[in-house]
C-alpha positions in Angstrom: 7.7 32.8 23.1 5.6 32.0 20.1 5.9 28.5 18.7 4.5 27.8 15.2 4.8 24.7 12.9 4.1 24.7 9.2 5.0 23.0 6.0 8.5 24.0 4.8 8.7 26.2 1.8 11.6 26.9 -0.6 12.3 30.1 1.4 13.3 27.8 4.3 16.0 25.9 2.2 19.0 27.8 3.6 18.0 27.3 7.2 17.1 23.6 6.5 20.6 23.1 5.1 22.1 24.6 8.2 19.9 22.5 10.6 20.6 19.4 8.5 24.3 19.9 8.8 24.0 20.3 12.6 21.9 17.1 12.7 23.8 14.9 10.3 27.3 16.5 10.3 29.5 16.6 7.2 29.3 19.2 4.5 26.3 21.5 4.3 24.1 20.7 1.4 23.9 23.4 -1.2 20.7 25.4 -1.0 19.9 24.7 -4.7 20.0 20.9 -3.9 17.7 21.4 -1.0 15.3 23.3 -3.2 15.5 20.7 -6.0 14.7 18.0 -3.4 11.7 19.9 -2.1 10.4 20.3 -5.7 10.9 16.7 -6.9 10.4 14.5 -3.8 7.2 13.3 -2.3 8.7 14.0 1.2 6.8 15.9 3.8 8.9 18.6 5.5 7.7 20.6 8.5 9.5 23.4 10.2 9.1 24.8 13.7 9.6 28.5 14.4 10.1 30.3 17.6 9.4 34.0 17.3 9.8 33.7 13.5 13.1 31.9 13.6 13.3 28.3 12.2 14.6 26.1 15.0 13.8 22.6 14.0 12.5 20.4 11.2 10.9 17.0 10.7 10.5 14.9 7.7 8.0 12.1 6.8 7.2 9.9 3.9 3.9 8.2 2.8 4.1 5.1 0.7 2.3 2.0 -0.6 3.4 -1.5 -0.5 1.9 -4.5 -2.3 2.1 -6.2 1.1 -0.5 -4.0 2.8 -3.8 -2.6 1.8 -3.4 0.7 3.6 -1.2 3.7 2.9 1.7 3.7 5.3 3.7 6.6 6.7 7.1 7.0 8.4 8.6 9.8 10.3 12.1 9.7 9.0 13.9 12.7 10.6 13.4 15.0 13.5 15.8 17.7 14.7 15.5 20.6 17.1 18.4 23.1 17.7 19.8 22.5 21.2 18.8 26.0 22.4 15.2 25.3 21.4 14.9 21.9 23.2 12.5 21.3 26.1 10.1 24.0 24.8 7.6 21.8 23.0 9.2 22.0 19.6 9.5 18.3 18.9 6.0 17.7 20.1 4.7 20.4 17.8 6.7 18.9 14.9 5.3 15.4 15.5 1.8 16.7 15.7 2.3 18.6 12.4 3.8 15.6 10.6 1.1 13.3 11.8 -1.6 15.7 10.6 0.0 16.0 7.2 0.3 12.2 6.9 -3.3 11.7 8.0 -4.4 14.3 5.3 -2.6 12.0 2.7 -4.7 9.0 4.0 -2.1 7.3 6.1 -3.5 5.0 8.8 -0.2 3.7 10.2 2.9 5.6 11.0 6.2 4.2 12.0 9.4 5.7 13.4 12.8 4.2 13.4 15.2 5.3 16.1 18.4 4.0 17.7 18.0 1.6 20.6 20.2 3.9 22.8 18.3 7.0 22.0 16.3 6.9 25.2 15.1 10.5 25.0 13.6 9.9 21.6 12.1 6.6 22.6 10.4 8.2 25.7 9.1 11.0 23.5 7.5 8.8 20.9 6.0 6.5 23.6 4.4 9.6 25.1 2.7 9.9 21.7 1.4 6.4 22.1 3.8 4.9 19.6 4.4 1.3 20.6 7.4 -0.9 20.1 6.7 -3.3 17.2 8.7 -6.4 16.6 6.9 -7.4 13.4 8.7 -4.8 11.2 12.0 -4.7 13.0 14.2 -7.6 11.9 17.0 -7.1 14.4 15.5 -4.9 17.1 16.3 -5.9 20.7 15.8 -4.0 23.9 18.6 -3.1 26.3 18.6 -6.6 27.8 19.1 -8.1 24.4 15.5 -9.4 24.3 13.4 -8.9 21.2 10.8 -6.2 21.6 7.2 -7.4 21.7 4.6 -4.9 22.6 0.9 -4.7 21.9 -0.4 -2.1 19.4 -2.3 0.8 21.0 -6.1 1.0 20.9 -6.1 4.3 19.0 -7.5 4.4 15.4 -4.1 5.6 14.2 -1.5 2.8 14.5 1.8 4.2 15.7 4.8 2.0 15.6 8.2 2.7 17.2 10.9 0.5 15.7 14.1 0.3 17.7 17.2 -0.4 15.6 20.8 -1.0 16.2 22.6 2.2 15.6 26.1 3.7 15.6 26.5 7.0 17.3 28.2 9.7 15.1 29.6 13.0 16.1 31.0 14.3 19.4 28.5 13.2 22.1 25.8 14.3 19.7 23.4 11.5 20.1 23.0 11.5 16.4 22.7 8.0 14.8 23.3 6.3 11.6 21.3 3.1 11.1 22.6 -0.2 9.9 
């Protein structure tokens, strides 16, 4: 098995549309819309391949806010086909997205995930993301207590924001955020 991550290209648009439909449900986005989005948005899109077949994707954004001096980043989407899970694909995608964000000058990355998405929370915590209460207005842990954790010692600040979420799809674990 050969695992490779790389920035997505327009040639990946059809497979991205398929994977996005698996991830988010609903109608498949037309390939032309995916290509247009890739051309016009500032979004970072990484894909993971196993033996040349795209099996997952991740998306991230970098942005400035007048509230903070530094450039901020956010991992906004991460999906791996069920048959490719537990093979290091998500880890490779996170590494790829972080590298691409750092290249843009980002010094702080945050992730928003559902409070019941234990698998994702554990994965991000393995990457030294820490739960951060400051930027999560309504986040509470499983006991209903607000999350208050210290920021890691690493030079890259990684924040894991836990949000209330509604599960969508049939036992899919996919979430829509409120």
